[in-house]
N, C-alpha and C positions, 0 to 999 in steps of 0.2 A: 871439215867432214869428219865423221866418226863412224865406227863399225860396231854393231851390236850382234854378237854371235849367240845363238840359242841352241841348247840341247833340246831334244824332243821328249822322250819318255821321262815322266816325273817332273818336267819343267813346263812345257806347253800342253803335253798330252797326258791324260790320266789313264795309264795303261797297266797299273799295278795288278789289278785283279786278273786281267787277261794273261799277263806274263807268268804270274804264279800258277795259274790254272794250266797254262800251256806246258810249262816245265814239268809239273806234276804228272800230267797225262802222257806226255811224250816219254818221260823216263819209265813210267809204268808199262807203256806199250812195248818197250824193248827189254823189259826185265831188269832195269837198272834201279838201284836203291834210290828212293825219292828223297831229295834234300829238304831241309826245313824251309819254311817261308822266309825266315830271317836270312838264311844262306842265299836264297834266290834274290832277295832284295839287295844283297851286298854286291851282286855282280852286274847290276844295271849300269849301262853306259859303256861297257867294254864290248869287244867283238863277241859274236855268238860262239865262235870256236873257243876263244879264251874262257868264256863263261862256262861252257860245257866242261872244259878241262878242270876248272876249279870245282864245279859241282860234282864231278866224277873223277876224283884225283887218282884213282887206281886204274883208270881206263887208258889203254894204249891208243895210238893214233887211229888205227882202224876202228876201234870201238867208239872213239870220239866221232868219227864220220857217221857211224850208225845212229848215235844219239842225236847228232846235229841234224841229220836228215829227218829223223822223227820229229824233232822240235820244229823245223821249218814247215813240214807238212801239217802238223797240228796247228801251228800258228796261222797258216793260210786258210785253214778250215774255219777258224774262229774269228779272225780279224774283221773289223768293219767299224763303221761310224758308231754304232751302238756300243761296241766293246772298247773303243779307244776315243772317248770324247775329249774335247779340249777342256782344260780347267776353266772354271767360271772366271771371267774377267780377262782371260788371255787375249781374246780378240780385241777387247778395248785397249789393252796395253799395246798390241801391235798397231792399232789405229793411231794412238797417240804418238808412238815413235815415228811412224811413217808420215805423220803430219809435219814433221820437221824435215825440210828439204836437205838438211846437212847430215841426216842419219841414214845409213845403209844397214840392212839386215842380212844375216846369213844363218845357216844351220850347220852345226857340227854334232853328229850323232853316231853312236855305235851301231845303229840299225843297219841292216843290209841296204844297199843303194835302192834296189827295186822297192823294198818295203817302205823306205822313207819317202820316195817319190809318190807311191800309191797313197800313202797316208796323207801327205800334204795336198794331193789332188782331191782326195775325198772331202777334205775340209775346205777346199777351194781357197787355199792360202799359199799355194806354191809360188804364185807370181809375186808375192811380197818379198821374196828372198833373192838377193843378188847371186848367191851360190849355195849349193847343198853339198856339204862335205861329209863323206862316209868312209869307212875302212876299205871300200872297194877300190879307191884310188889314193888312199893315204894310209899311213900307219895308224893303228888304233890308239885310243886314250890309254895312258896319259901322255903319250908322245905328242909334241906340239904341232905336228905337221898339218892336221886339219885346220887349226887356227891360222897357221902361216899361209896355207893355200887360200883360205878365205880372205886374208889381208891382201895377198897378191892379186886376187881376182877383183877386189874392190879398190885397189890402189891406195890403201890406208895403212899407216904405220902403227907400231905397237902402242905408242903413247896415246892413241885415240881409239883403242879397241878394248872392249869388255866381253868376257865370256860369262854367260848366265847358265847355271846348271844346278842340279839337285844332288849330285854325288861328289864324293871325294875325288873320283877320276876326273870330273870336269874341273875342279879346283886345281888339281895337280897339273892338268894340261895347260890351264891358264898360267900357272906359275912357270912352267917349262917354256911357255911362249913369251914370258915376260910381259903379259897384259893384265889388266884388272880382272879380278875374279869376284863375281857376284853370286852368292849361294842363295837358293830358295829352300825354305823349310817344309814345303808341302810335298816333297818327293820321297825318294827311297832312303836317303841317308840322314842321320841326325845332325842337328846344329853343331854339336861337338865334333862330329866327323868332318863337317865342312870347314869349321874353323881350324882344326888340326891340319887339314890339307892345304891351308893357305888362303881361305876366303878373305877378301878385303872387307866384305860386308855380307851379312845374311839377313834376308827379309822374310817375313812370316805371312804376308798377304800379297796377292797379285796387284792390288791397287797401290802398293809401295814401289812397284818395279820401275816405273818411269822416273820418279824422283831419285831413286837409288842410282840409276844409270847416269842421270845428270850430275849427281854428287860425285861419283867415281871419276867421271871423265872431265870434270871441271877442277878436280883436285890438283 
């Protein structure tokens, strides 16, 4: 048996335009200096509170609460299938992995739990995953707890687990959990960032994903 753990935003789900727009509008709505698009891309994968703290470094805890509430309200107004499509080929990749009875799938995302569940339900793929790990019940990336909880839920050890993600936070989480780290180049962080964070392999196309998983877990 083997466990394949997926990040969501930037890996399976193409949410970049929505997230950048949401941050810009929510910061403007509360009179906070609007961060650059590159700064917004850099925080993908970590908890929303940590992200707001990085994007508004001079804000105290109360101010972060204000910004975070504005972000969540704006996101809920904008989110939906049309704004958060799956990447082309993602469904085929899930189909191929699930065709192997020895493969179990899980999610480890920095999204809020309710948002992750709603997104997976909208795409009608929630039933494909053995567990959905979020910071609601675990420490956020790059802490390894989400991967460790997914392994425990699946009954699968580190040597048979791979984490797939598009950010350095995903790769660092995989290294901290001592599992294989598969980076994808179509998301938020550069190939150089993924490799520097410890990726065992970086792929550039979704149709390379299944073979890459096989390669890493058979090594």
